[in-house]
C-alpha positions as CSV (number, residue, x, y, z in Angstrom):
1,M,0.0,0.0,0.0
2,A,2.9,2.4,0.8
3,R,4.3,1.7,-2.7
4,L,0.9,2.5,-4.3
5,R,0.8,5.8,-2.4
6,L,4.3,6.7,-3.6
7,L,3.4,5.8,-7.2
8,L,0.3,8.0,-7.0
9,L,2.2,10.9,-5.5
10,G,5.0,10.5,-8.1
11,A,2.5,10.5,-10.9
12,V,0.9,13.7,-9.5
13,L,4.2,15.5,-9.2
14,A,5.2,14.4,-12.7
15,L,2.0,15.8,-14.1
16,A,2.5,19.0,-12.2
17,A,5.8,19.5,-13.9
18,G,4.3,18.9,-17.4
19,S,3.8,21.1,-20.4
20,C,3.2,24.3,-18.4
21,R,6.3,24.1,-16.3
22,S,6.0,27.5,-14.6
23,F,2.4,26.8,-13.4
24,E,1.8,24.8,-10.2
25,F,-1.3,22.7,-10.8
26,Q,-1.4,21.1,-7.4
27,E,-3.6,23.2,-5.0
28,A,-4.0,25.9,-7.7
29,T,-6.6,28.5,-6.6
30,L,-8.8,30.5,-8.9
31,D,-6.5,33.5,-8.4
32,D,-3.5,31.3,-9.4
33,I,-5.4,30.1,-12.5
34,H,-6.3,33.7,-13.5
35,I,-2.7,34.8,-13.0
36,G,-1.6,31.9,-15.1
37,F,-4.1,32.8,-17.9
38,E,-2.8,36.4,-17.9
39,N,0.9,35.5,-17.9
40,G,0.5,32.6,-20.3
41,S,1.8,30.0,-18.0
42,V,-1.4,27.9,-18.2
43,T,-4.4,27.6,-20.5
44,S,-7.9,26.2,-20.0
45,T,-6.9,23.3,-22.3
46,A,-3.9,22.5,-20.2
47,L,-6.0,22.6,-17.0
48,V,-8.6,20.2,-18.5
49,R,-5.9,17.8,-19.7
50,F,-4.3,17.9,-16.2
51,Y,-7.5,17.2,-14.4
52,L,-8.5,14.4,-16.9
53,R,-5.1,12.7,-16.2
54,Q,-5.7,13.2,-12.4
55,I,-9.1,11.5,-12.8
56,S,-7.6,8.6,-14.9
57,R,-5.0,7.9,-12.1
58,L,-7.0,8.6,-9.0
59,N,-10.5,7.6,-9.9
60,P,-9.9,3.8,-9.7
61,L,-9.1,4.5,-6.0
62,L,-11.5,7.2,-5.1
63,R,-14.4,6.9,-7.5
64,A,-15.2,10.6,-7.2
65,V,-16.1,11.1,-10.8
66,I,-19.1,9.3,-12.3
67,E,-18.8,10.7,-15.9
68,V,-16.5,13.0,-17.8
69,N,-17.8,15.5,-20.4
70,P,-16.8,14.5,-23.9
71,D,-16.9,18.2,-24.9
72,A,-14.8,19.5,-22.0
73,L,-11.6,19.9,-24.2
74,R,-13.6,21.6,-26.9
75,Q,-15.1,24.0,-24.4
76,A,-11.6,24.7,-23.0
77,E,-10.2,25.4,-26.5
78,R,-13.0,27.8,-27.1
79,A,-12.3,29.6,-23.8
80,D,-8.6,29.9,-24.8
81,A,-9.5,31.4,-28.1
82,E,-11.9,33.9,-26.5
83,R,-9.1,35.0,-24.2
84,R,-6.6,35.4,-27.0
85,R,-9.2,37.5,-28.9
86,L,-10.0,39.7,-25.9
87,S,-6.3,40.2,-25.1
88,S,-5.9,42.3,-28.2
89,T,-8.6,44.7,-27.1
90,R,-8.6,47.4,-24.5
91,D,-11.0,45.4,-22.3
92,G,-8.8,42.3,-22.4
93,R,-9.4,40.9,-19.0
94,V,-11.8,38.1,-18.3
95,G,-12.8,37.3,-14.8
96,G,-15.0,35.0,-12.7
97,L,-14.9,31.4,-13.8
98,H,-14.0,31.9,-17.5
99,G,-12.1,28.9,-18.7
100,V,-12.1,27.2,-15.3
101,P,-13.1,23.5,-15.2
102,V,-16.0,22.6,-12.9
103,L,-17.4,19.3,-11.7
104,L,-21.1,19.0,-10.9
105,K,-22.8,16.6,-8.5
106,D,-24.7,14.1,-10.6
107,N,-28.1,15.4,-9.5
108,I,-27.5,18.8,-11.2
109,G,-28.9,18.8,-14.7
110,T,-26.9,19.7,-17.8
111,R,-28.4,19.9,-21.3
112,D,-25.4,18.3,-23.1
113,R,-24.0,14.8,-23.6
114,L,-23.7,14.2,-19.9
115,N,-26.3,12.1,-17.9
116,T,-28.0,13.4,-14.8
117,T,-29.0,10.4,-12.7
118,A,-28.5,11.0,-9.0
119,G,-26.3,7.9,-9.3
120,S,-29.2,5.7,-10.3
121,L,-29.4,3.4,-13.3
122,A,-33.1,4.2,-13.5
123,L,-32.4,7.6,-14.9
124,L,-29.6,6.6,-17.3
125,G,-30.4,7.9,-20.7
126,S,-32.9,10.6,-19.5
127,A,-32.5,14.1,-20.9
128,V,-33.3,17.5,-19.3
129,R,-34.9,20.3,-21.3
130,R,-32.5,22.9,-20.2
131,D,-29.4,23.4,-18.0
132,A,-30.1,23.7,-14.3
133,G,-30.3,27.3,-13.2
134,V,-26.9,27.2,-11.5
135,V,-25.3,25.6,-14.6
136,A,-26.7,28.3,-16.8
137,R,-25.0,30.9,-14.6
138,L,-21.7,28.9,-14.6
139,R,-21.8,28.8,-18.4
140,R,-22.5,32.5,-18.6
141,A,-19.5,33.0,-16.4
142,G,-17.4,31.0,-18.9
143,A,-16.9,27.9,-16.9
144,V,-16.0,24.6,-18.5
145,V,-18.2,21.7,-17.4
146,L,-15.7,18.9,-16.8
147,G,-18.2,16.2,-15.8
148,K,-20.4,14.8,-13.1
149,A,-19.2,13.8,-9.7
150,N,-20.3,10.7,-7.9
151,M,-22.7,10.8,-4.9
152,D,-24.8,8.7,-2.6
153,E,-27.5,7.3,-4.8
154,W,-30.6,9.6,-4.6
155,A,-28.7,11.8,-2.2
156,N,-29.0,9.1,0.4
157,F,-32.8,9.4,0.5
158,R,-33.6,5.9,-0.7
159,S,-32.6,3.5,2.1
160,A,-33.3,3.4,5.8
161,V,-29.7,2.1,6.4
162,G,-28.0,4.7,4.2
163,T,-25.9,4.0,1.1
164,G,-22.5,4.9,2.6
165,G,-21.2,6.7,-0.5
166,W,-22.5,4.0,-2.9
167,S,-24.4,4.5,-6.1
168,A,-25.3,2.0,-8.8
169,R,-23.6,4.1,-11.5
170,G,-20.6,5.1,-9.5
171,G,-19.8,1.6,-8.2
172,Q,-17.3,1.1,-5.3
173,G,-14.5,3.2,-4.2
174,R,-12.0,1.2,-2.1
175,V,-8.7,-0.2,-3.2
176,S,-9.7,-3.6,-2.0
177,D,-12.8,-3.8,-4.2
178,V,-13.2,-6.2,-7.2
179,A,-13.2,-3.1,-9.4
180,F,-11.9,-2.1,-12.8
181,F,-11.5,1.2,-14.5
182,S,-10.9,2.3,-18.0
183,L,-10.2,5.8,-19.5
184,Q,-10.2,6.3,-23.2
185,L,-8.8,9.5,-24.7
186,I,-9.9,9.7,-28.4
187,G,-9.4,13.3,-29.5
188,S,-11.7,15.3,-27.2
189,L,-13.8,12.3,-26.2
190,V,-13.3,11.1,-22.7
191,H,-15.3,8.3,-21.2
192,V,-15.2,7.0,-17.6
193,E,-16.4,3.5,-17.1
194,H,-16.9,1.7,-13.8
195,R,-17.6,-2.1,-13.7
196,H,-18.2,-4.0,-10.5
197,E,-19.4,-7.4,-9.5
198,P,-22.9,-7.4,-8.1
199,G,-23.1,-8.1,-4.4
200,T,-19.9,-6.2,-3.4
201,V,-20.7,-3.1,-1.5
202,H,-18.3,-0.3,-0.7
203,G,-18.5,3.5,-0.9
204,L,-16.3,6.2,-2.2
205,A,-12.9,6.5,-0.6
206,N,-11.6,9.3,1.6
207,P,-8.4,10.5,-0.1
208,Y,-6.6,11.0,3.2
209,V,-7.4,7.7,4.9
210,L,-9.0,5.3,2.4
211,S,-10.9,3.4,5.1
212,S,-12.2,6.6,6.7
213,P,-15.9,7.5,5.9
214,P,-16.0,10.3,3.3
215,C,-19.6,11.2,4.3
216,G,-22.2,12.3,1.8
217,S,-24.2,12.9,-0.2
218,S,-22.0,15.4,-2.1
219,T,-19.2,12.9,-1.6
220,G,-17.8,13.0,-5.1
221,P,-17.5,16.8,-5.3
222,A,-15.7,16.9,-1.9
223,I,-13.3,14.1,-2.8
224,A,-12.5,15.5,-6.2
225,A,-11.7,19.0,-4.8
226,A,-9.6,17.5,-2.0
227,A,-7.6,15.2,-4.4
228,N,-6.9,18.0,-7.0
229,M,-9.0,16.3,-9.6
230,V,-10.5,19.8,-10.1
231,A,-10.5,23.1,-8.3
232,V,-14.2,23.9,-8.4
233,T,-17.2,21.7,-7.7
234,L,-20.9,22.1,-6.9
235,G,-22.8,20.1,-4.4
236,T,-26.3,20.1,-3.0
237,E,-27.6,19.9,0.5
238,T,-30.9,19.0,2.1
239,D,-29.5,18.1,5.5
240,G,-25.7,17.9,5.9
241,S,-24.8,16.9,2.3
242,I,-22.4,19.8,1.7
243,L,-21.2,20.4,5.3
244,C,-20.5,16.8,6.2
245,P,-18.4,15.7,3.2
246,S,-16.5,19.0,3.2
247,S,-15.5,18.4,6.8
248,A,-14.6,14.8,6.2
249,N,-12.4,15.6,3.2
250,S,-10.6,18.7,4.3
251,V,-12.2,21.2,1.9
252,V,-14.5,24.2,2.2
253,G,-18.2,23.9,1.6
254,I,-20.8,26.7,1.5
255,K,-24.4,25.7,2.2
256,P,-26.3,28.9,1.1
257,T,-29.5,30.2,2.5
258,V,-32.3,28.3,0.7
259,G,-33.3,30.2,-2.4
260,L,-30.0,32.1,-2.7
261,T,-29.1,29.7,-5.5
262,S,-31.7,28.2,-7.9
263,R,-32.7,24.6,-7.5
264,A,-34.4,24.5,-11.0
265,G,-33.1,21.5,-12.9
266,V,-31.7,19.8,-9.8
267,I,-33.1,16.4,-8.9
268,P,-35.0,17.3,-5.7
269,I,-35.8,16.1,-2.2
270,S,-37.4,19.1,-0.6
271,P,-38.0,22.6,-2.0
272,R,-38.2,23.8,1.6
273,Q,-34.6,22.5,2.4
274,D,-32.7,21.9,-0.8
275,T,-29.9,24.3,-1.7
276,V,-26.9,24.3,-4.1
277,G,-23.5,25.4,-3.1
278,P,-19.8,25.3,-3.9
279,I,-17.2,22.9,-2.5
280,C,-13.6,24.0,-3.1
281,R,-10.2,23.9,-1.4
282,T,-10.3,27.5,0.0
283,V,-12.8,29.9,1.3
284,A,-11.9,32.4,-1.3
285,D,-12.5,30.0,-4.2
286,A,-15.9,28.9,-2.7
287,V,-16.9,32.5,-2.4
288,H,-15.9,33.4,-6.0
289,V,-18.1,30.5,-7.1
290,L,-21.0,31.6,-4.8
291,D,-20.9,35.0,-6.5
292,A,-21.3,33.3,-9.9
293,I,-24.3,31.1,-9.0
294,V,-26.6,33.3,-6.8
295,G,-29.6,35.1,-8.1
296,Y,-33.2,35.1,-9.2
297,D,-34.5,32.3,-11.5
298,E,-38.0,32.4,-12.9
299,L,-38.0,28.6,-12.8
300,D,-37.5,28.7,-9.0
301,A,-39.2,32.0,-8.6
302,A,-40.7,31.8,-5.1
303,A,-37.5,30.8,-3.4
304,T,-35.0,32.8,-5.4
305,G,-37.3,35.8,-5.4
306,S,-37.6,35.7,-1.6
307,A,-33.9,35.2,-1.0
308,S,-32.6,37.7,-3.6
309,K,-32.9,40.5,-1.0
310,Y,-30.0,38.9,0.9
311,I,-27.5,39.3,-2.0
312,P,-25.3,42.2,-1.2
313,N,-24.4,45.0,-3.7
314,G,-20.9,44.2,-4.9
315,G,-21.1,40.5,-4.3
316,Y,-19.6,38.3,-1.6
317,T,-15.9,38.6,-2.3
318,Q,-15.8,41.9,-0.5
319,F,-16.2,40.0,2.7
320,L,-12.9,38.0,2.3
321,K,-11.3,40.0,5.2
322,I,-8.2,38.9,7.0
323,D,-9.6,40.6,10.2
324,G,-13.1,39.1,9.7
325,L,-13.2,37.7,13.2
326,K,-12.7,41.0,14.9
327,G,-15.8,42.1,16.8
328,K,-17.8,39.0,15.9
329,R,-20.0,37.3,18.5
330,I,-19.8,33.6,18.0
331,G,-21.8,31.1,20.1
332,A,-20.6,27.6,20.9
333,P,-23.8,25.8,22.0
334,N,-23.9,22.8,24.3
335,G,-24.5,19.5,22.7
336,F,-21.9,19.7,20.0
337,F,-18.3,20.2,21.1
338,D,-19.0,18.4,24.5
339,D,-20.3,15.4,22.6
340,S,-17.4,15.2,20.1
341,A,-16.9,11.5,19.5
342,N,-13.3,11.3,18.5
343,G,-11.6,11.7,21.9
344,T,-9.9,14.3,23.9
345,A,-7.2,15.1,21.4
346,Q,-9.7,16.3,18.9
347,Q,-11.6,18.2,21.6
348,M,-8.3,19.9,22.5
349,V,-7.8,21.0,18.9
350,Y,-11.3,22.5,18.8
351,Q,-10.7,24.3,22.1
352,Q,-7.5,25.8,20.6
353,H,-9.5,27.0,17.6
354,L,-12.0,28.7,19.9
355,N,-9.0,30.4,21.5
356,T,-7.7,31.4,18.1
357,M,-11.0,33.1,17.3
358,R,-10.7,35.0,20.6
359,K,-7.1,36.0,19.8
360,N,-8.3,37.4,16.5
361,G,-10.9,39.6,18.1
362,A,-14.0,37.4,18.3
363,V,-16.2,37.1,21.4
364,V,-16.8,33.4,21.8
365,I,-19.7,32.5,24.1
366,E,-19.8,28.9,25.4
367,N,-22.4,27.0,27.3
368,L,-25.4,28.2,25.4
369,E,-28.5,26.1,25.0
370,I,-30.5,25.6,21.8
371,A,-34.0,24.8,23.0
372,N,-35.3,21.3,22.1
373,L,-32.0,20.3,20.5
374,D,-32.6,16.6,21.0
375,A,-36.0,16.9,19.3
376,I,-34.5,18.9,16.4
377,Q,-31.8,16.3,15.9
378,N,-34.3,13.4,15.7
379,A,-35.9,13.4,12.3
380,T,-38.9,11.3,13.5
381,I,-39.7,13.5,16.5
382,S,-39.1,16.8,14.8
383,G,-41.4,16.0,11.9
384,E,-38.6,16.3,9.3
385,L,-39.0,12.8,8.0
386,V,-42.8,13.2,7.6
387,A,-42.3,16.5,5.7
388,L,-39.5,15.3,3.5
389,A,-41.2,12.0,2.5
390,A,-44.2,13.9,1.2
391,E,-42.2,16.7,-0.4
392,F,-39.9,14.2,-2.1
393,K,-42.7,12.4,-4.0
394,L,-44.3,15.7,-5.1
395,S,-41.1,17.4,-6.2
396,L,-39.5,14.3,-7.8
397,N,-42.6,13.5,-9.8
398,A,-42.7,17.1,-11.0
399,Y,-39.0,16.9,-12.0
400,L,-39.5,13.6,-13.9
401,S,-42.5,14.9,-15.8
402,D,-40.5,17.9,-17.1
403,L,-37.8,15.7,-18.7
404,S,-37.7,15.6,-22.4
405,R,-36.8,12.0,-22.3
406,S,-36.8,9.5,-19.5
407,P,-37.3,5.7,-18.9
408,V,-39.1,6.5,-15.7
409,R,-41.7,9.2,-15.1
410,S,-42.6,8.8,-11.4
411,L,-41.3,7.6,-8.0
412,A,-43.5,4.5,-8.6
413,D,-41.6,3.8,-11.8
414,I,-38.3,4.1,-10.0
415,I,-39.4,1.7,-7.3
416,A,-40.5,-0.8,-10.0
417,F,-37.2,-0.4,-11.8
418,N,-35.3,-1.2,-8.6
419,N,-37.4,-4.2,-8.0
420,A,-36.7,-5.4,-11.6
421,H,-32.9,-4.8,-11.1
422,P,-32.3,-5.9,-7.5
423,D,-28.6,-6.9,-8.0
424,E,-27.6,-3.8,-9.9
425,E,-29.4,-1.5,-7.4
426,M,-28.3,-3.5,-4.4
427,L,-31.8,-3.9,-2.9
428,K,-30.7,-6.7,-0.6
429,Q,-28.0,-4.5,0.9
430,F,-29.7,-1.1,0.9
431,D,-33.4,-1.6,0.5
432,Q,-35.7,1.3,-0.6
433,L,-37.7,1.8,2.5
434,I,-37.7,5.6,2.3
435,F,-39.0,5.4,-1.3
436,L,-41.8,3.1,-0.2
437,V,-42.8,5.5,2.6
438,S,-42.7,8.4,0.3
439,E,-44.7,6.7,-2.4
440,N,-47.4,6.0,0.2
441,T,-47.9,9.8,0.9
442,T,-50.7,11.7,-0.7
443,G,-49.5,15.3,-0.8
444,I,-49.2,18.0,1.9
445,G,-52.2,17.2,4.1
446,P,-52.9,18.0,7.7
447,V,-50.2,15.7,9.1
448,E,-47.5,17.1,6.8
449,K,-48.6,20.7,7.4
450,A,-48.4,20.1,11.2
451,A,-44.9,18.6,10.8
452,I,-43.7,21.6,8.7
453,K,-45.2,24.0,11.2
454,Q,-43.4,22.2,14.0
455,L,-40.1,22.4,12.2
456,G,-40.5,26.1,11.8
457,D,-41.4,26.5,15.5
458,L,-38.4,24.4,16.6
459,S,-36.1,26.6,14.5
460,A,-37.7,29.9,15.7
461,N,-37.6,28.9,19.3
462,G,-34.2,27.2,19.0
463,I,-31.3,28.6,17.0
464,E,-33.1,31.7,15.8
465,K,-34.1,32.8,19.3
466,L,-30.7,32.0,20.7
467,M,-28.9,34.1,18.1
468,K,-31.2,37.0,18.5
469,E,-31.1,37.0,22.3
470,H,-27.3,36.8,22.4
471,Q,-26.8,39.0,19.3
472,L,-24.7,36.4,17.7
473,D,-23.2,36.7,14.3
474,A,-22.7,32.9,14.0
475,I,-22.8,29.6,15.9
476,V,-19.8,27.3,15.7
477,A,-19.8,23.5,15.8
478,P,-17.5,20.6,15.0
479,D,-17.7,19.0,11.6
480,S,-21.4,19.1,10.4
481,S,-22.9,18.4,13.8
482,A,-25.2,21.4,13.6
483,A,-26.4,20.6,10.0
484,T,-29.9,19.6,11.0
485,V,-30.3,22.7,13.2
486,L,-29.5,24.8,10.1
487,A,-31.4,22.6,7.6
488,I,-34.9,22.5,8.9
489,D,-35.5,26.2,8.2
490,G,-33.1,26.8,5.3
491,L,-30.3,28.5,7.2
492,P,-26.8,28.9,5.8
493,G,-23.5,27.3,6.9
494,I,-19.8,27.1,6.0
495,A,-17.5,24.2,6.7
496,V,-13.7,24.8,6.9
497,P,-10.9,22.3,7.6
498,A,-10.0,22.1,11.3
499,G,-7.5,19.3,11.6
500,Y,-6.6,15.6,11.3
501,D,-6.9,12.8,13.8
502,E,-4.2,10.4,14.8
503,Q,-4.7,8.3,11.7
504,G,-4.6,11.3,9.4
505,A,-8.4,11.5,8.7
506,P,-9.7,15.1,8.4
507,F,-12.2,16.8,10.6
508,G,-13.8,20.2,10.1
509,I,-15.5,23.1,11.8
510,S,-18.7,24.8,10.7
511,F,-20.2,28.2,11.2
512,G,-23.9,28.7,10.8
513,G,-26.2,31.7,11.0
514,L,-29.6,33.2,10.2
515,K,-31.0,33.6,6.7
516,G,-28.9,36.0,4.7
517,Y,-26.0,35.8,7.1
518,E,-23.5,34.7,4.4
519,P,-21.5,38.0,4.6
520,R,-20.8,37.5,8.3
521,L,-20.1,33.7,7.9
522,I,-17.7,34.4,5.0
523,E,-15.8,37.0,7.1
524,I,-15.5,34.5,10.0
525,A,-14.6,31.5,7.9
526,Y,-12.0,33.3,5.8
527,A,-10.3,34.9,8.8
528,F,-10.3,31.5,10.6
529,E,-8.9,29.8,7.6
530,Q,-6.1,32.3,7.2
531,A,-5.3,32.2,11.0
532,T,-5.1,28.4,11.1
533,K,-4.1,27.3,7.5
534,V,-5.0,23.7,8.4
535,R,-5.4,22.1,5.0
536,K,-2.7,19.8,3.5
537,L,-2.5,17.5,0.6
538,P,-4.1,14.0,0.9
539,M,-1.8,11.1,1.4
540,F,-4.1,8.1,0.4
541,K,-3.3,6.1,3.5
542,Q,-4.7,2.7,4.0
């Protein structure tokens, strides 16, 4: 295993010293990439080729990428040509994400030759009528769609036992699997193929410690960003699916206020809780991407219209302040740090981080209580499961009915497909109990309305009341332990790398706030990141 790690690292270093010798591909930020574009040390085409080779070498181990865009190189060449043309004009600079490769979670729709399947074979061959709202914004910013990232099948909303990073399309992700990988480069055509033997079940692999859980469901985006298979990814979250894999893979994930980014064209779970956000290696990169994808979308009019008031004039990058912790009031509620499961060493690191925040000017208030925290964290007691089950059937059926082509048109069709393909869809191992519960719902009736009201009350009397009473700018919690507290009323959060345990597995820290608090959270997260500089390259340890 040590020899395999050395070979992998050697291959990565060799690639980094490739055709663009003065450009350091490893850990390249968006600022690095734009400087490289301007001084000619790198091109979009070179970036895409580098990331494709990274995928060809690392994907057999990590299974982060489910499909590569056959048109990615063509898009990169077009971006290079646009930059050359603009360089001869007075307004020669291009900004934002122009020419930058981006990986999308496999539930984010693209109207191109890529599939959008949420990891399921049932949707293979389906076609969307238009790009998802966030993808349309990425394309307008000039981004190159590199491909689709793997994920827990159906965003981990199929099985009562959880899918553990597995999807039928993505296959397994551990080095011990009976797994094969092929990459074919034919001109600009790149195809990623996974084959696995039915009955063997493993999830995607954490690039730091291969046996460590990578969390989900935006697993592939987090792994790909961490392992330098791309610089920019998009994930989605209903409850923890950005914050958790970001924490587990030593990357930065932003879970925006619900409605800040469009969910149109994204395979849904709940319009009340779903959100789309960036997963990158740095806070600055994630914020640059956030700026590109926020805004009103007539196809998600109610949510984006309501949240558009939170978007600041001048965008979010203005809040990347090195002194962003100064004067901030940050609450550390009970029930999170004191229940940290990984022993005293990790708890000591978290305490050091709280002290670092204080040294950088923050007022950190400990021993606060979120009312009814135990109820909030229990999806059955809180009503979250009741609400999500009904919302899922309604929103998924609406999504499927809008596809221009699809082998399935309803949740009932998907259940039937899984029953007809039990080996490929691992029914014995994972079941589809949540699907069955959801299919048995009949819309948003009195029971569901009561559950949704209870969720709103729990949030209003819990974190929202706490933050207002103590005039907090944010709460802080280890990893994604506060994800459900934020999820049930669509509140924002940011996860940042916090450290590594004795085995080398990453852990994170997350900051959460009220709706529209992204500016404060960005200031806090960026200043914390710059004060600690925790992130390091993955080592692919067994």
